[in-house]
N, CA, C and O atoms as CSV, one atom per row, in Angstrom:
chain,resi,resn,atom,element,x,y,z
A,1,MET,N,N,68.392,60.228,-31.720
A,1,MET,CA,C,69.747,60.359,-31.505
A,1,MET,C,C,70.158,59.185,-30.386
A,1,MET,O,O,71.204,58.541,-30.313
A,2,LEU,N,N,69.098,59.139,-29.633
A,2,LEU,CA,C,69.445,58.077,-28.601
A,2,LEU,C,C,69.484,56.596,-29.384
A,2,LEU,O,O,70.469,55.858,-29.347
A,3,LEU,N,N,68.204,56.279,-30.122
A,3,LEU,CA,C,68.044,55.083,-30.850
A,3,LEU,C,C,69.416,54.884,-31.656
A,3,LEU,O,O,70.036,53.825,-31.555
A,4,ARG,N,N,69.812,55.811,-32.362
A,4,ARG,CA,C,70.848,55.755,-33.226
A,4,ARG,C,C,71.981,55.153,-32.528
A,4,ARG,O,O,72.585,54.153,-32.915
A,5,ARG,N,N,72.228,55.822,-31.483
A,5,ARG,CA,C,73.380,55.522,-30.448
A,5,ARG,C,C,73.389,54.075,-29.947
A,5,ARG,O,O,74.340,53.298,-30.026
A,6,PHE,N,N,72.213,53.839,-29.431
A,6,PHE,CA,C,72.018,52.719,-28.462
A,6,PHE,C,C,71.362,51.541,-29.225
A,6,PHE,O,O,71.422,50.408,-28.749
A,7,GLY,N,N,70.708,51.800,-30.455
A,7,GLY,CA,C,70.191,50.722,-31.367
A,7,GLY,C,C,68.571,50.476,-31.039
A,7,GLY,O,O,67.722,50.218,-31.892
A,8,SER,N,N,68.381,50.593,-29.861
A,8,SER,CA,C,66.775,50.092,-29.565
A,8,SER,C,C,66.567,50.868,-28.157
A,8,SER,O,O,67.487,51.324,-27.480
A,9,VAL,N,N,65.118,50.936,-27.827
A,9,VAL,CA,C,64.736,51.365,-26.645
A,9,VAL,C,C,65.259,50.590,-25.588
A,9,VAL,O,O,65.469,51.166,-24.520
A,10,LYS,N,N,65.547,49.191,-25.711
A,10,LYS,CA,C,66.057,48.291,-24.878
A,10,LYS,C,C,67.695,48.777,-24.484
A,10,LYS,O,O,68.187,48.798,-23.355
A,11,GLY,N,N,68.388,49.173,-25.844
A,11,GLY,CA,C,69.586,49.637,-25.607
A,11,GLY,C,C,69.838,50.737,-24.791
A,11,GLY,O,O,70.848,50.819,-24.093
A,12,VAL,N,N,68.761,51.787,-24.858
A,12,VAL,CA,C,68.769,53.000,-23.938
A,12,VAL,C,C,68.421,52.571,-22.479
A,12,VAL,O,O,69.055,53.108,-21.571
A,13,LYS,N,N,67.544,51.723,-22.204
A,13,LYS,CA,C,67.292,51.365,-21.124
A,13,LYS,C,C,68.409,50.769,-20.307
A,13,LYS,O,O,68.506,50.885,-19.086
A,14,GLU,N,N,69.261,50.108,-21.107
A,14,GLU,CA,C,70.397,49.293,-20.433
A,14,GLU,C,C,71.583,50.264,-20.468
A,14,GLU,O,O,72.629,49.807,-20.006
A,15,ALA,N,N,71.609,51.432,-20.899
A,15,ALA,CA,C,72.711,52.382,-20.922
A,15,ALA,C,C,72.839,52.943,-19.520
A,15,ALA,O,O,71.842,52.922,-18.797
A,16,THR,N,N,74.005,53.454,-19.065
A,16,THR,CA,C,74.282,54.252,-17.764
A,16,THR,C,C,73.833,55.654,-18.050
A,16,THR,O,O,73.577,55.997,-19.204
A,17,ARG,N,N,73.747,56.344,-17.196
A,17,ARG,CA,C,73.367,57.651,-17.182
A,17,ARG,C,C,74.789,58.420,-17.741
A,17,ARG,O,O,74.707,59.383,-18.503
A,18,ASP,N,N,75.809,58.000,-17.377
A,18,ASP,CA,C,77.123,58.522,-17.954
A,18,ASP,C,C,77.216,58.120,-19.405
A,18,ASP,O,O,77.926,58.850,-20.096
A,19,GLU,N,N,76.737,57.279,-19.890
A,19,GLU,CA,C,76.951,56.738,-21.205
A,19,GLU,C,C,75.853,57.772,-22.203
A,19,GLU,O,O,76.083,58.150,-23.351
A,20,ILE,N,N,74.791,58.033,-21.483
A,20,ILE,CA,C,73.828,58.834,-22.247
A,20,ILE,C,C,74.235,60.292,-22.076
A,20,ILE,O,O,74.038,61.024,-23.046
A,21,ALA,N,N,74.774,60.814,-20.984
A,21,ALA,CA,C,75.428,62.112,-20.822
A,21,ALA,C,C,76.551,62.354,-21.799
A,21,ALA,O,O,76.662,63.524,-22.165
A,22,ARG,N,N,77.220,61.671,-22.186
A,22,ARG,CA,C,78.343,61.860,-23.259
A,22,ARG,C,C,77.907,62.190,-24.426
A,22,ARG,O,O,78.706,62.767,-25.164
A,23,ILE,N,N,76.618,61.939,-24.890
A,23,ILE,CA,C,76.133,62.319,-26.178
A,23,ILE,C,C,76.118,63.785,-26.341
A,23,ILE,O,O,75.484,64.441,-25.514
A,24,PRO,N,N,76.711,64.361,-27.266
A,24,PRO,CA,C,76.571,65.695,-27.209
A,24,PRO,C,C,75.293,66.256,-27.197
A,24,PRO,O,O,74.525,65.722,-27.997
A,25,GLY,N,N,74.711,67.404,-26.365
A,25,GLY,CA,C,73.517,67.988,-26.091
A,25,GLY,C,C,72.689,67.305,-25.068
A,25,GLY,O,O,71.513,67.581,-24.832
A,26,PHE,N,N,73.509,66.247,-24.385
A,26,PHE,CA,C,72.755,65.549,-23.301
A,26,PHE,C,C,73.549,65.853,-22.142
A,26,PHE,O,O,74.776,65.746,-22.139
A,27,SER,N,N,72.748,66.296,-20.991
A,27,SER,CA,C,73.339,66.554,-19.652
A,27,SER,C,C,73.272,65.324,-18.813
A,27,SER,O,O,72.721,64.370,-19.363
A,28,GLU,N,N,73.681,65.150,-17.689
A,28,GLU,CA,C,73.559,64.212,-16.790
A,28,GLU,C,C,72.062,64.285,-16.146
A,28,GLU,O,O,71.431,63.304,-15.751
A,29,THR,N,N,71.689,65.420,-16.122
A,29,THR,CA,C,70.251,65.679,-15.500
A,29,THR,C,C,69.302,65.093,-16.578
A,29,THR,O,O,68.419,64.285,-16.291
A,30,LEU,N,N,69.526,65.528,-17.786
A,30,LEU,CA,C,68.770,64.823,-18.911
A,30,LEU,C,C,68.909,63.610,-18.875
A,30,LEU,O,O,67.856,62.973,-18.891
A,31,ALA,N,N,69.972,62.963,-18.826
A,31,ALA,CA,C,70.055,61.483,-18.910
A,31,ALA,C,C,69.304,60.659,-17.672
A,31,ALA,O,O,68.819,59.532,-17.779
A,32,SER,N,N,69.319,61.369,-16.639
A,32,SER,CA,C,68.668,60.830,-15.296
A,32,SER,C,C,67.202,60.831,-15.713
A,32,SER,O,O,66.468,59.847,-15.614
A,33,ARG,N,N,66.848,61.997,-16.180
A,33,ARG,CA,C,65.237,62.042,-16.648
A,33,ARG,C,C,64.837,61.068,-17.556
A,33,ARG,O,O,63.795,60.437,-17.384
A,34,ILE,N,N,65.566,60.890,-18.501
A,34,ILE,CA,C,65.209,59.727,-19.618
A,34,ILE,C,C,65.138,58.321,-19.060
A,34,ILE,O,O,64.205,57.569,-19.341
A,35,LEU,N,N,66.298,57.925,-18.138
A,35,LEU,CA,C,66.156,56.756,-17.545
A,35,LEU,C,C,65.086,56.605,-16.486
A,35,LEU,O,O,64.637,55.484,-16.247
A,36,THR,N,N,64.670,57.633,-15.863
A,36,THR,CA,C,63.535,57.610,-14.940
A,36,THR,C,C,62.294,57.494,-15.566
A,36,THR,O,O,61.457,56.718,-15.104
A,37,TYR,N,N,62.027,58.278,-16.725
A,37,TYR,CA,C,60.943,57.890,-17.559
A,37,TYR,C,C,60.714,56.658,-18.211
A,37,TYR,O,O,59.582,56.272,-18.502
A,38,LEU,N,N,61.951,55.903,-18.499
A,38,LEU,CA,C,62.002,54.487,-19.036
A,38,LEU,C,C,61.827,53.567,-17.936
A,38,LEU,O,O,61.770,52.386,-18.278
A,39,GLY,N,N,61.725,53.817,-16.666
A,39,GLY,CA,C,61.572,53.024,-15.570
A,39,GLY,C,C,62.927,52.342,-14.937
A,39,GLY,O,O,63.038,51.249,-14.382
A,40,ARG,N,N,63.824,53.246,-15.175
A,40,ARG,CA,C,65.169,52.884,-14.363
A,40,ARG,C,C,65.460,53.794,-13.480
A,40,ARG,O,O,66.459,53.671,-12.772
């Protein structure tokens, strides 16, 4: 779902927590964890 929305891992890394959290099924907490995992 993330790759479909942002196009690539680089796109996900460049996304903000709020942009990720707006995806249905993604919370702000999950978005933060994803960005932390990706080194952001």
